[in-house]
C-alpha positions in Angstrom: -21.3 -11.4 -81.8 -23.5 -14.2 -81.0 -26.9 -13.4 -79.3 -27.9 -15.8 -76.6 -31.6 -16.5 -76.3 -32.9 -18.0 -73.0 -35.0 -20.9 -73.6 -36.5 -23.4 -71.2 -33.8 -23.0 -68.6 -32.7 -19.5 -69.7 -29.8 -17.6 -68.4 -31.9 -15.2 -66.3 -33.9 -18.0 -64.7 -31.2 -19.6 -62.4 -32.7 -18.5 -59.1 -34.5 -21.1 -57.2 -38.3 -21.2 -57.1 -39.9 -18.9 -54.6 -41.1 -20.8 -51.5 -44.5 -19.5 -52.1 -44.9 -21.2 -55.5 -45.2 -24.8 -56.4 -44.3 -26.3 -59.7 -46.6 -29.0 -61.2 -45.5 -32.5 -60.4 -43.8 -34.5 -63.2 -45.9 -37.4 -64.6 -44.7 -40.8 -63.0 -44.5 -43.1 -66.0 -42.6 -46.3 -65.8 -42.2 -48.5 -68.9 -40.3 -51.7 -68.1 -40.2 -54.7 -70.4 -39.8 -58.1 -68.7 -40.5 -60.4 -71.6 -37.6 -59.8 -74.1 -34.9 -61.5 -72.3 -37.0 -64.6 -71.8 -37.8 -64.6 -75.5 -34.2 -64.3 -76.6 -32.9 -67.0 -74.2 -35.6 -69.4 -75.2 -35.3 -68.9 -78.9 -33.9 -71.5 -81.4 -31.2 -69.5 -83.0 -29.2 -66.2 -82.7 -29.4 -65.4 -86.3 -29.5 -61.7 -87.0 -32.3 -60.3 -89.1 -30.2 -57.1 -90.0 -26.6 -56.9 -91.4 -23.8 -55.4 -89.5 -24.0 -52.5 -91.9 -27.6 -51.8 -91.0 -27.0 -51.9 -87.3 -23.4 -50.5 -86.7 -22.3 -49.1 -90.1 -18.6 -49.7 -90.7 -17.9 -50.9 -87.2 -16.8 -54.5 -86.6 -17.3 -54.3 -82.8 -19.6 -57.1 -81.6 -18.7 -59.3 -84.5 -16.8 -62.6 -84.6 -14.5 -61.0 -87.2 -13.2 -58.5 -84.7 -9.5 -59.6 -84.3 -8.9 -58.7 -80.7 -5.9 -56.7 -79.8 -2.0 -57.2 -79.5 -0.2 -56.6 -76.3 1.4 -53.6 -77.7 1.8 -51.7 -81.1 4.9 -51.6 -83.4 7.2 -48.7 -82.4 6.7 -46.7 -85.5 4.4 -44.0 -86.6 1.0 -45.2 -87.7 -2.2 -43.8 -89.2 -5.6 -45.1 -88.3 -6.2 -48.6 -86.8 -3.2 -50.9 -86.8 -4.0 -54.5 -88.2 -3.7 -57.1 -85.5 -0.3 -58.7 -85.3 1.1 -61.2 -83.0 4.0 -60.0 -80.9 7.2 -62.3 -81.0 7.5 -64.3 -77.8 10.8 -62.7 -76.8 10.0 -59.1 -78.1 10.8 -56.3 -75.7 7.8 -54.0 -74.7 8.1 -50.3 -75.7 8.1 -49.4 -71.9 11.0 -51.7 -71.2 11.3 -53.0 -67.7 8.6 -50.8 -66.3 5.9 -52.8 -64.4 2.7 -51.8 -62.6 4.6 -52.1 -59.2 8.0 -50.4 -59.9 7.1 -47.4 -62.1 4.7 -44.4 -61.5 2.0 -44.8 -64.1 1.7 -41.0 -64.2 5.2 -40.6 -65.6 5.2 -42.0 -69.1 8.1 -42.9 -71.3 8.8 -40.8 -74.3 8.6 -43.3 -77.3 9.0 -40.6 -80.0 6.0 -42.4 -81.8 2.9 -40.6 -83.0 -0.4 -42.3 -83.8 -2.5 -40.4 -86.3 -6.2 -40.6 -86.6 -8.6 -38.8 -88.9 -12.3 -38.5 -87.8 -15.4 -37.0 -89.5 -18.5 -36.5 -87.4 -21.7 -36.6 -89.3 -25.3 -37.6 -89.2 -26.3 -41.0 -90.2 -29.2 -43.6 -89.8 -28.5 -46.9 -88.1 -30.5 -49.5 -86.1 -28.3 -50.7 -83.3 -31.2 -52.7 -81.7 -33.5 -52.8 -84.7 -35.1 -49.4 -84.3 -33.7 -47.1 -87.0 -32.8 -43.6 -85.9 -30.7 -40.6 -86.8 -27.4 -40.7 -85.0 -24.1 -38.8 -84.8 -21.4 -41.1 -86.2 -17.6 -40.8 -86.4 -16.4 -42.2 -89.7 -19.9 -43.8 -90.3 -19.4 -46.1 -87.4 -21.3 -47.0 -84.1 -19.6 -47.5 -81.8 -16.8 -45.0 -83.1 -13.4 -46.2 -84.3 -10.9 -47.6 -81.8 -8.0 -45.3 -80.8 -5.0 -47.4 -79.9 -1.5 -46.4 -78.7 1.4 -47.5 -76.5 2.0 -45.8 -73.2 4.1 -42.8 -73.9 3.1 -42.4 -77.6 1.8 -39.1 -78.9 -1.8 -39.2 -80.3 -2.9 -36.8 -83.0 -6.6 -36.7 -83.9 -7.9 -34.5 -86.8 -11.6 -33.9 -86.3 -13.8 -32.7 -89.2 -17.3 -31.3 -88.2 -19.6 -32.5 -91.0 -22.8 -32.5 -88.9 -25.3 -31.2 -91.5 -28.8 -29.7 -91.5 -31.3 -32.5 -91.4 -35.0 -33.5 -90.8 -35.3 -35.6 -87.7 -38.8 -36.9 -86.7 -40.3 -34.4 -89.2 -38.4 -31.5 -87.4 -35.8 -29.4 -89.0 -32.5 -29.5 -87.2 -29.6 -27.4 -87.9 -25.8 -27.9 -88.1 -24.1 -28.2 -84.7 -20.8 -27.5 -83.1 -18.8 -30.2 -81.6 -15.7 -31.3 -79.7 -14.0 -34.5 -78.5 -12.8 -35.3 -75.0 -10.2 -37.9 -74.2 -11.6 -39.4 -71.1 -9.1 -39.9 -68.1 -6.0 -38.7 -69.7 -4.1 -36.1 -67.6 -3.2 -33.7 -70.5 -0.2 -32.3 -68.7 1.2 -29.5 -70.6 -1.7 -29.7 -73.0 -4.8 -28.7 -71.0 -6.1 -26.8 -74.1 -6.6 -30.2 -75.8 -8.9 -31.7 -73.1 -11.9 -31.0 -75.4 -14.6 -29.3 -73.2 -16.2 -26.4 -75.1 -16.5 -23.2 -73.3 -13.9 -24.3 -70.9 -10.7 -25.1 -72.9 -11.8 -24.4 -76.3 -14.5 -23.0 -78.6 -16.7 -25.6 -80.3 -15.6 -26.8 -83.7 -17.9 -25.0 -86.1 -19.7 -26.8 -88.8 -17.5 -27.5 -91.9 -14.4 -26.8 -89.9 -11.6 -28.9 -88.6 -9.6 -29.2 -85.3 -6.4 -31.0 -84.6 -5.9 -32.5 -81.1 -2.4 -33.5 -80.1 -1.6 -35.0 -76.7 0.3 -37.7 -74.9 -0.8 -41.2 -74.1 0.2 -40.3 -70.6 -1.6 -43.2 -68.6 -2.2 -46.7 -69.8 -5.2 -49.1 -69.8 -8.8 -48.8 -71.0 -10.8 -45.7 -71.6 -12.9 -43.9 -74.2 -13.4 -40.6 -76.1 -16.7 -38.9 -76.6 -18.3 -35.6 -77.6 -18.4 -33.1 -74.8 -20.9 -30.9 -76.6 -24.2 -31.2 -74.7 -25.3 -34.8 -74.7 -24.1 -35.5 -78.2 -22.4 -38.6 -77.1 -25.8 -40.1 -76.2 -26.6 -39.8 -79.9 -23.7 -42.2 -80.9 -20.4 -40.0 -80.8 -18.3 -42.1 -78.5 -15.7 -44.9 -79.0 -13.0 -46.8 -77.1 -9.5 -45.7 -76.4 -6.9 -48.4 -75.5 -3.4 -47.5 -74.4 -1.1 -50.5 -74.0 1.0 -50.7 -70.9 2.2 -53.0 -68.2 -0.4 -55.4 -66.7 -1.3 -56.5 -63.1 -1.5 -60.1 -64.2 -0.6 -62.2 -67.2 -3.2 -63.0 -69.9 -3.3 -64.9 -73.2 -5.9 -63.1 -75.4 -6.9 -59.5 -75.4 -10.5 -59.7 -76.4 -10.6 -55.8 -76.8 -13.3 -53.3 -75.6 -16.5 -54.4 -74.2 -18.8 -51.3 -74.2 -21.9 -51.6 -72.0 -24.3 -48.9 -72.4 -28.0 -47.7 -72.3 -29.6 -46.7 -75.5 -32.4 -44.2 -76.5 -34.4 -44.1 -79.6 -35.1 -40.3 -79.6 -32.7 -37.7 -80.5 -30.5 -36.5 -77.5 -31.7 -32.9 -77.8 -35.3 -34.0 -77.2 -34.2 -36.1 -74.2 -32.3 -33.1 -72.8 -35.6 -31.1 -73.1 -37.6 -33.8 -71.5 -35.0 -34.2 -68.6 -35.4 -30.5 -67.5 -39.1 -30.0 -68.4 -41.3 -30.2 -65.3 -44.4 -31.5 -67.1 -42.5 -34.5 -68.7 -41.9 -37.9 -67.1 -38.2 -38.8 -66.3 -36.1 -40.1 -69.1 -36.1 -43.9 -69.4 -33.6 -45.5 -71.7 -35.0 -47.8 -74.3 -32.5 -50.6 -74.4 -29.1 -51.8 -73.0 -26.5 -52.6 -75.6 -23.2 -54.5 -75.5 -20.7 -53.2 -78.1 -23.5 -51.3 -79.8 -25.9 -54.2 -80.3 -29.1 -55.8 -78.8 -32.6 -56.9 -79.8 -35.7 -54.9 -79.0 -39.3 -55.8 -78.5 -40.9 -54.0 -81.4 -44.3 -54.0 -79.8 -43.0 -51.4 -77.3 -41.8 -48.8 -79.9 -42.9 -45.3 -78.8 -41.2 -43.2 -81.6 -43.4 -42.3 -84.5 -43.7 -45.5 -86.4 -44.2 -43.7 -89.7 -40.7 -42.2 -89.4 -39.0 -45.2 -87.8 -39.0 -48.9 -88.5 -38.3 -51.6 -86.0 -36.9 -55.0 -86.9 -37.0 -57.8 -84.4 -33.9 -60.0 -83.8 -31.6 -57.3 -85.1 -28.6 -59.2 -83.7 -26.5 -59.6 -80.6 -22.8 -59.1 -80.1 -20.7 -62.3 -80.2 -17.3 -63.2 -78.8 -14.9 -66.0 -79.0 -13.2 -67.7 -76.0 -10.5 -70.3 -76.0 -10.7 -73.2 -73.6 -7.8 -73.1 -71.1 -6.8 -69.6 -72.0 -6.9 -66.4 -69.9 -9.0 -63.5 -71.7 -8.5 -59.7 -71.1 -11.9 -57.9 -71.4 -11.8 -54.1 -71.4 -15.1 -53.0 -69.8 -16.3 -49.5 -70.6 -19.6 -47.9 -69.5 -20.3 -45.0 -72.1 -24.0 -44.7 -71.0 -25.9 -41.4 -70.8 -27.5 -42.5 -67.4 -27.2 -46.2 -66.4 -25.2 -47.8 -63.7 -24.6 -51.2 -64.9 -23.6 -54.6 -63.5 -21.6 -56.9 -65.6 -21.3 -60.7 -65.5 -20.7 -63.8 -67.5 -22.7 -67.0 -66.8 -20.7 -69.6 -64.8 -17.5 -67.5 -65.1 -15.7 -65.5 -62.4 -14.2 -62.2 -63.1 -10.6 -61.1 -62.0 -10.4 -57.3 -61.8 -6.9 -55.9 -62.6 -7.6 -52.2 -63.3 -10.1 -49.5 -62.4 -10.2 -46.7 -64.9 -6.6 -46.0 -65.7 -5.2 -47.4 -62.4 -3.8 -51.0 -62.3 -4.7 -52.7 -59.1 -3.9 -55.8 -57.2 -6.2 -58.5 -58.7 -9.3 -59.6 -56.9 -12.1 -62.0 -58.0 -15.9 -61.4 -58.1 -18.9 -62.9 -59.9 -20.0 -59.5 -61.1 -18.7 -56.0 -61.3 -20.3 -52.5 -61.2 -19.6 -49.7 -63.6 -21.0 -46.2 -63.3 -21.2 -43.9 -66.4 -17.7 -43.2 -67.5 -16.0 -45.8 -65.4 -13.8 -48.7 -66.9 -12.5 -52.0 -65.6 -10.0 -54.3 -67.0 -10.9 -58.0 -66.1 -9.4 -61.4 -66.8 -11.8 -64.3 -67.5 -10.5 -67.9 -67.5 -11.6 -70.1 -70.3 -13.3 -72.8 -68.3 -15.9 -73.7 -70.8 -15.6 -76.9 -72.9 -15.2 -77.0 -76.7 -18.6 -76.5 -78.3 -20.1 -74.7 -75.4 -21.6 -71.2 -75.2 -22.5 -68.8 -72.5 -24.3 -65.5 -71.9 -22.6 -62.3 -71.2 -24.9 -59.8 -69.4 -25.2 -56.2 -68.6 -27.9 -55.3 -66.1 -29.0 -51.8 -65.3 -29.4 -51.0 -61.6 -33.2 -50.8 -61.0 -32.6 -48.8 -57.9 -30.4 -46.1 -59.6 -31.2 -46.1 -63.2 -34.4 -45.7 -65.4 -34.4 -48.3 -68.0 -37.3 -49.8 -70.1 -35.2 -52.8 -71.2 -32.5 -52.9 -68.6 -30.6 -56.1 -69.6 -28.2 -56.4 -72.5 -27.1 -59.7 -73.9 -24.1 -61.1 -75.8 -23.0 -64.5 -76.5 -19.7 -66.2 -75.9 -18.7 -69.2 -78.0 -15.9 -71.8 -77.4 -14.1 -73.7 -80.1 -16.4 -75.8 -82.4 -19.5 -74.1 -81.0 -22.4 -73.3 -83.5 -22.1 -69.5 -83.5 -25.9 -69.2 -84.1 -26.7 -71.4 -81.1 -28.5 -70.1 -78.1 -26.6 -70.5 -74.9 -28.5 -72.2 -72.1 -27.1 -71.5 -68.7 -28.1 -69.6 -65.4 -27.3 -66.0 -64.7 -24.9 -65.0 -61.8 -26.6 -63.9 -58.6 -26.3 -60.2 -59.1 -27.2 -57.9 -56.2 -28.5 -54.4 -56.9 -25.9 -52.6 -54.8 -27.7 -49.3 -55.3 -30.6 -50.5 -53.2 -28.4 -51.4 -50.4 -26.0 -48.5 -50.3 -23.4 -50.8 -51.4 -21.9 -49.0 -54.5 -18.9 -47.9 -52.4 -18.1 -51.5 -51.2 -15.5 -52.1 -53.9 -13.2 -49.5 -52.4 -12.2 -52.0 -50.0 -11.3 -54.5 -52.6 -9.2 -52.2 -54.9 -5.6 -51.6 -54.0 -3.5 -49.8 -56.6 -0.5 -51.7 -57.7 1.7 -48.7 -57.6 1.4 -47.3 -54.1 0.8 -43.5 -53.8 0.3 -42.2 -50.3 -2.0 -39.1 -49.8 -0.7 -36.1 -48.0 -1.1 -36.4 -44.2 -2.8 -33.0 -44.4 -4.4 -31.4 -47.5 -3.4 -27.8 -48.2 -7.1 -26.8 -48.6 -10.5 -28.3 -48.3 -13.6 -27.6 -50.4 -17.1 -28.8 -49.4 -19.5 -29.1 -52.3 -23.1 -29.8 -51.5 -25.3 -31.1 -54.4 -29.0 -30.3 -54.4 -31.7 -30.4 -56.9 -34.6 -28.0 -57.3 -36.9 -26.0 -59.6 -35.7 -22.8 -61.1 -38.0 -19.7 -61.5 -39.5 -21.2 -64.8 -40.2 -24.6 -63.0 -37.3 -26.4 -64.8 -35.5 -28.9 -62.6 -31.7 -28.1 -62.2 -28.9 -29.3 -60.1 -27.0 -26.9 -57.8 -23.5 -27.2 -56.4 -23.4 -25.0 -53.3 -26.4 -23.1 -54.5 -25.1 -22.4 -58.0 -26.0 -24.2 -61.2 -23.6 -24.1 -64.1 -23.8 -22.3 -67.5 -21.0 -21.7 -69.9 -20.2 -19.4 -72.8 -18.9 -21.1 -75.8 -17.5 -18.0 -77.3 -15.3 -17.3 -74.2 -13.4 -20.4 -73.0 -12.3 -20.1 -69.3 -8.8 -21.4 -70.1 -8.2 -18.8 -72.8 -9.1 -16.1 -70.2 -6.8 -17.6 -67.7 -3.9 -17.6 -70.3 -4.4 -13.9 -70.6 -4.4 -13.5 -66.9 -8.1 -12.8 -66.5 -9.4 -14.7 -63.4 -12.6 -12.8 -62.9 -15.3 -15.3 -63.9 -19.0 -15.0 -64.1 -20.6 -16.9 -61.1 -22.4 -19.1 -63.5 -19.2 -20.6 -64.8 -18.6 -22.2 -61.4 -15.0 -21.7 -61.0 -13.2 -22.7 -57.9 -9.8 -21.1 -57.7 -7.4 -23.1 -55.5 -4.4 -20.8 -56.3 -1.1 -22.1 -55.4 -2.3 -24.7 -52.8 -0.3 -28.0 -53.4 -3.3 -30.3 -52.7 -7.1 -30.3 -52.6 -9.5 -32.2 -50.5 -13.0 -32.4 -52.0 -15.9 -33.2 -49.6 -18.9 -33.8 -51.8 -22.3 -34.1 -50.3 -25.3 -35.5 -52.1 -28.4 -34.0 -50.8 -30.4 -35.5 -53.7 -32.0 -39.0 -53.8 -30.1 -39.7 -57.0 -26.7 -41.3 -57.7 -24.0 -39.3 -59.4 -20.8 -40.7 -61.1 -18.5 -37.9 -60.4 -15.6 -37.3 -63.0 -12.7 -35.2 -62.5 -10.6 -34.1 -65.6 -6.9 -33.9 -65.5 -6.4 -36.2 -62.5 -6.7 -39.5 -60.9 -8.0 -38.8 -57.2 -7.7 -40.6 -54.1 -11.0 -42.0 -52.8 -10.6 -41.4 -49.0 -14.1 -41.8 -47.5 -17.7 -42.7 -48.6 -20.9 -43.3 -46.8 -24.3 -41.9 -45.7 -25.0 -39.3 -43.1 -22.4 -36.8 -41.9 -18.7 -37.5 -42.6 -16.8 -37.7 -39.3 -13.5 -36.5 -40.8 -11.7 -39.9 -40.9 -10.7 -41.7 -44.0 -13.0 -44.8 -43.7 -11.4 -46.9 -46.6 -9.5 -50.1 -45.8 -6.1 -49.0 -46.9 -5.9 -45.2 -46.4 -2.1 -45.1 -47.1 -2.7 -46.5 -50.6 -6.4 -46.0 -51.3 -8.2 -46.4 -54.5 -7.3 -44.0 -57.4 -9.5 -43.3 -60.4 -11.2 -40.5 -62.3 -14.8 -41.5 -61.7 -16.4 -42.4 -58.4 -20.1 -43.0 -57.9 -21.6 -40.8 -55.2 -24.5 -42.9 -53.9 -28.0 -41.4 -53.6 -29.2 -39.6 -50.6 -31.6 -41.8 -48.6 -35.2 -40.6 -48.4 -36.5 -40.5 -44.9 -40.3 -40.1 -45.7 -42.7 -41.2 -48.4 -42.5 -38.0 -50.4 -38.6 -37.8 -50.1 -38.9 -34.2 -48.7 -36.3 -35.2 -46.0 -33.1 -36.9 -47.1 -30.2 -38.3 -45.3 -27.3 -37.2 -47.5 -24.5 -39.4 -48.8 -20.9 -38.3 -49.3 -17.6 -39.0 -50.9 -14.2 -37.5 -50.0 -11.7 -37.2 -52.7 -8.1 -35.9 -52.7 -5.6 -34.9 -55.3 -2.4 -33.0 -55.8 -2.4 -29.8 -57.8 0.4 -30.8 -60.2 -1.3 -30.1 -63.4 -1.8 -26.4 -64.1 -5.1 -25.8 -65.8 -8.9 -25.6 -65.4 -10.3 -29.1 -64.9 -14.0 -29.8 -65.0 -15.6 -31.9 -62.0 -19.0 -33.0 -62.9 -21.6 -35.8 -62.7 -21.3 -37.9 -66.0 -24.9 -38.6 -66.3 -25.8 -36.7 -69.5 -29.0 -35.1 -68.3 -27.4 -34.1 -64.9 -24.6 -32.2 -66.6 -27.1 -30.6 -69.0 -29.0 -29.5 -65.8 -26.0 -27.8 -64.4 -24.3 -30.4 -62.1 -20.8 -29.1 -62.9 -18.0 -27.0 -61.4 -14.4 -26.0 -62.8 -11.4 -26.5 -60.5 -8.6 -24.0 -61.3 -5.2 -25.1 -60.1 -1.8 -23.3 -60.1 -3.0 -20.3 -62.2 0.6 -18.8 -62.4 1.5 -21.9 -64.2 -1.0 -21.2 -66.8 -0.4 -17.6 -67.9 3.3 -17.8 -67.4 3.7 -21.1 -69.2 6.6 -20.9 -71.7 4.6 -22.9 -74.2 2.4 -20.4 -76.2 -1.2 -21.5 -76.9 -1.5 -23.4 -80.1 -2.8 -21.2 -82.9 -5.6 -23.5 -83.5 -7.3 -22.5 -80.2 -7.9 -18.9 -81.1 -8.5 -19.8 -84.8 -11.3 -22.1 -83.6 -12.8 -19.3 -81.6 -12.8 -17.1 -84.6 -14.6 -19.6 -86.9 -17.1 -20.4 -84.2 -17.7 -16.6 -83.7 -18.1 -16.3 -87.4 -20.6 -19.1 -87.6 -22.8 -17.7 -84.9 -22.4 -14.1 -86.0 -25.6 -14.0 -87.9 -27.5 -16.6 -85.9 -29.5 -16.4 -82.6 -28.1 -19.0 -80.1 -30.8 -20.9 -78.3 -29.1 -22.6 -75.4 -31.4 -24.9 -73.6 -29.2 -26.5 -71.1 -26.0 -25.8 -69.0 -24.1 -24.8 -72.2 -23.2 -28.2 -73.6 -25.7 -27.6 -76.4 -26.7 -24.7 -78.6 -29.1 -24.7 -81.5 -28.7 -22.4 -84.4 -31.8 -20.6 -85.7 -31.1 -18.9 -89.0 -32.2 -15.4 -89.6 -34.4 -14.7 -92.5 
C-alpha cells in the first residue's frame, strides 16, 4: 500500500488559516517584454535559426509542408495519421444526409470504422521558442500527433508510459504516472475511458501500457492532454479533429491552430511556485502558435549553464489561397492564458464553439479561454505575393505573461516565404478589463436547437473562494472545500461496486436520479476561471457580476449557447487591497443522461492543482447496474500502479494531479 506524505499543501492542512494569523505576502514581480514583437516585425527576414527537429521534434505543425486536412477520412480502419487525400467532388460523406441543423450532434452514426493510434510518452529536450528545456513528448513530437476521425468512428489509442528518471536543472526527477483525457467527448457508455486519474482510472504506471477505446461521439475541433497534474504544461497535448457536417461551406481546411502560453521551467516547479506563499505568481514566458515562437534571449531566467537560448528560433507559417475560404481550427491548450486571436486585415467568421456548430457570425478577433476551441472561416482576400501576420495576444487583465503576443506568418501564392509581413494589427479590446468575456454569448446560436427544461430538477450553488490554508499555501475552495484525490482508489470504480461514501476531500456531488441539474457558480475571487465540465455540453443560461436575479439573461434562452468550457469572469475588487469583491457568476444547465462521475473544474493548470475541482455524480444506479462490465484493463492498471507505489513514499504536492516518487534506500 502506498504511503502518502503531505508536502507543501499536505492532506492534513486543508483547513483555512485561523483569523488571528497572517501569511506573508507573495512578492509582486512583473516581468513583461515589450520589444520582441517590434524587433520581429521590423526584421529583414523570417529565416529560422533552428531546424524543425530542434524546435518541435518530429512534428510538422507550423511548417509549410503540413498538408492541411480533408473534409473526411476514408471509411475503412486506419492506423496512425492518414495521409492527406482529396475527396472526389461527388463523394458521399460518411454521415450521409445529416446536417448541422437537421441532426442532433450528440447522436452519432455508427460507421463501424476504428482509428488506431499508438502513443509513447517520454522525456525529451526541445526548443520551441529557442530556449531548450526538458519536456514530456508524445511520439517525440511537440505539439503531440494529430488524432483524426469521422463522426461516429471508434478511436482506439494505446498509450505507453516511458517517462524515465532524469536530471532536470541539476535536480533528479523520478518516473511518473500519466493518463490522457479526450477533451469534450461525451464518453457515453465508456465513462471509464475519460482519462482522469483518481476519478475514472488509476494512473498508468511507468513502463506500463493502457488502451483507451471510445466513440467519436461529437464532431468538430478539440484536443487531448495528460490529466496527471500539470503534465500537459510540459508538452503532453495534441489536437483531435473529428470530421462532420459544417455550418458553412469552405474550400481549404488549414487544420489545427493551437495558441498557447509557454513556460521554460518544468511544470512541477511551477506548481510549487503557484501554491507557495513566498513565491511570485507564475508568469508564462512566451506565447506560441502551433508550438513555435521567437524569444528575447536577454530575458532568460532559467540557469544559463543548463539551458541554451537561440534567438530567431522560427515562427509558424501558413499558406492561404486568393479567393478561397479557409477553415482554421483554433485551440487554446494553455496552462493559464486567456488569448485573443486575430489576423491582420482579415475578418473571422465563427462557425463552431467547442464541439457545437453555431449559426455563423463575423468578428475581427475572437477570445479563447483555456480548453476552448473555435472553428473559424477566413476569406482569402490577399493578393498573390502578399503576406500577413496571425496574432495571439494574452489578456493583460486576466493572464500573467512575460511575452504575451505570439506571431505567425500567412503567405499567399508567389509570396517569399521568408519575407516579413508589413501590416497593422486589428483593434483588439481586452474584454477581461471591461467585464466583456461573456459578450459572445449573445452572438453564438447553436445550429441545432436544444431547448433547456423549463424547470431544472435540482439546483446546485457553488461558491469559489481563494485563501491560505494552515501552512500558508494558497488554495481554491468550492463551497468551503478544496479538492484532493487518491490515485489508488478511483471514484468511478467505487461507484461500480455500489460504494457511494466518499471522503469529503474528493468533492463529490451526488445528484442521484434527478433528470437535470442547474449549476449556479459564483466567483468570489478576483481571478477568471475557464470552467470545464466532462461528459456534457452544458447550456450557458446566465452570466454577469453581482447577484444573479434568477433570470436567464442570454439573448436566446430557448436555444442558448452550448459548450464544454465557459469562462467565469473575475470578481471585481471594490477597494485597493481587493479585500472586498463584487462576485461574478455563470449559470449552467445540463441533462443527466450520461451515468458516470464527471469532473467540473477550472482549466487553469495551477488552479486545478490548488483544488478548484468538484466531481458531479449522475444516475448512480446506471453505473453499478450497467450491463457492460468494467474493462479488465481498469483493475489491472490499479494493480500495476499499486505495485509501482508499494515500496515508494508518495509525495503529493497538489490536489492529486501529481505525485512524485521517492525511492526507499
